[in-house]
N, C-alpha and C positions, 0 to 999 in steps of 0.2 A: 307497348312491349309486356310489360307485368300483366297488364288485363288481361291482354290474351293468353299468356302464361299461365295465371289463373285460373282463366276458362278452360284451358284444357287441362290442369290439375284439379280442377272441380269435378269433373266429368271425364276421365279417363276413356271410360268404354261407348264415348261418343263414336270413334272411328272406327270400332269394331263393326257396327251395323247402322250405316249413315239413314238408314230409311227409317229405323226405329226410333220414337219418343225414350227418352234415358232417365226421366225426373226420378227421383228418389221419392219416397214414400213419405213426405213431408208432415210433420206431425203438427196438428192444430194447437198451436202453445196459448197459455194463459196470456193474454193481451190486458196493460192496464188499460182503464175507462178512457181515461187521457189521450192513450196513444191511440186507440180505437178512434177515439170523436177526431184526431188529425188524419186517419188513413180514410174514413169515412166522408170527411171535406176534403181531402186531397182527391177522390173518386168522383165528385160529387160535384167539383169546381163549377167547370164549363161544361154544360151534359153532354153526353153524346148523341149526334145527330145520325140518325141509322140510314140517311138518304143522300146526306154532304160529309165530305172529307173535312177534318181541320184543314184551316190554313196558316201555315208559319206566321210570326209576323216579326218585322225587322227595323231594328231602331234604326239602322245605317246602311247606306249602298256597301260598306263591307262586309258586313253579317251575311246580307243579301248573296253576295260574290261566294262567299265560304260556303253557304247553303248550297247554291248550283255546281259548284264544284265538287263539294261531297256527293252531289245527287248524281253527278254524271261517273264518279269514280265509283260508287255503289252500283248503279245502273248495268254496268259493264260485266261486273263482278254476280251478277245475278239471271244475267243474260238465259242462260240456260233451265233456270229455276222456275220462270214467271214470262210470260206475257209482257208485252210493253206497259199495256194499262196496269195490270195487276202489278208489278214491279213499282211504275210512278204512285201510284194509289198506297201501296205499300210503304215506300220510301218516304214519301212525303209524312205518311201518318207515324210513324219509327220516328223522323225527325220531329217532329212536332211533341210527341209523348214523352220522348225523352227529355227533351229539352224542357218540357212542361216539369216534368220531376225532377230537374236539375240534373242529370244524367249525361253522361257523354254516348251519341245515339250509335257512335263503333261499337262500344262497351254490350249496348243491346241488342244490337246485329251480332256479334259474338256468341252473346248468351243465345240466342232465338237459333244459330246452326247448331250449337252443341244441344240444346235442350228439343228443336222438334225437327232441325234438318229444314228450315222454311217452311212446314208442312201447317198450314193452317190448320186441319181437322185432326192433327196428332194425339192421340190417344195414349199415355205411358201405361203401364201396369199400375200403378198407382192411383190413376183415373186423373191425371193432371193430362188438361187440356189446352189446346191451340199452341198458337206459334209461341208464346213463353212459358206455354206447362203450368197454367195456374190450376192451382188445386181447387175443387169446386166448394169446400169450406170456405172457401174466401168470400165467394158470391153470397152465399147464405150470410157471414158474418157481417161483410160493410151493406149490402143493399138488400138484403134480406129474400134473396132471389134463391130459393131451393132447387129451380130447374138451371142446371149446368151448362144448357144447350148455348147460353150467352157468352159462354167463354171461349165459342167458336166465331162470333164477329168479331172481325179485325179489330176497331179501336176499343171495343170491350177489353179485351184481351191484352193489347199494347196498354192501354191503361193504368189497369190493374197489374200486369208484369210488372211494369215501371214502376208504380206507388208501392208494391211489396218490396221490390228489389231496394229501392231508396230506403225506405224503413228500414230492412236488415243490414244495409252498409250505414246509416246514419244513429239508427237507436238501438238497435240491437249487438252493433258489430264495431261499433267507434270509430269506424272508416276502415275498418279494415276489409279490404276488397276481397283475399282470397278468403276469408271467414264470412262474408256478406255469398258469398259465390254457391259456398258449401253449404247455407243455410236455406237458401234459394233452391240448391239442386235436392234438397232433401238430405245431405252425408252429415249433416248436424243439428241438432235440437230435437 
């Protein structure tokens, strides 16, 4: 509940024009070399395969059942936005990338709803791209790609967005979700 309220407060304009992306003009802030190396390592960890979806791994049966219940619930919520195969692939990748970044998948879905309204090809007025509205400077900074079109690839966008959100939450805002979401949205920094 707190995460939802924080998302709504971080982007109050999201409900005025739900088809438009509302990411703010995030500033490219100076990042310590050690933090930058950590972000690069998090992005590179297990490489994105553009031809296969990431497969979630479960330490036990209870974890697998938790995932399947979540998948069923979120699948029903997204039926009007995507066809079945798109929903399955999207939700599986959200789960994988959120867990990989030690984030709650529900938080990541809420952020996606507010930032892009589940539009894979959303571009904000500030130039942020994709589901998680990642600014192009992140691609250049973290992987040396000046071609921002890589941010429209689902898994790349979700990986960048989750790693950046985790960085803001843990390293920049000391666990304060409200401030981290504000920074992610471009309202801070």
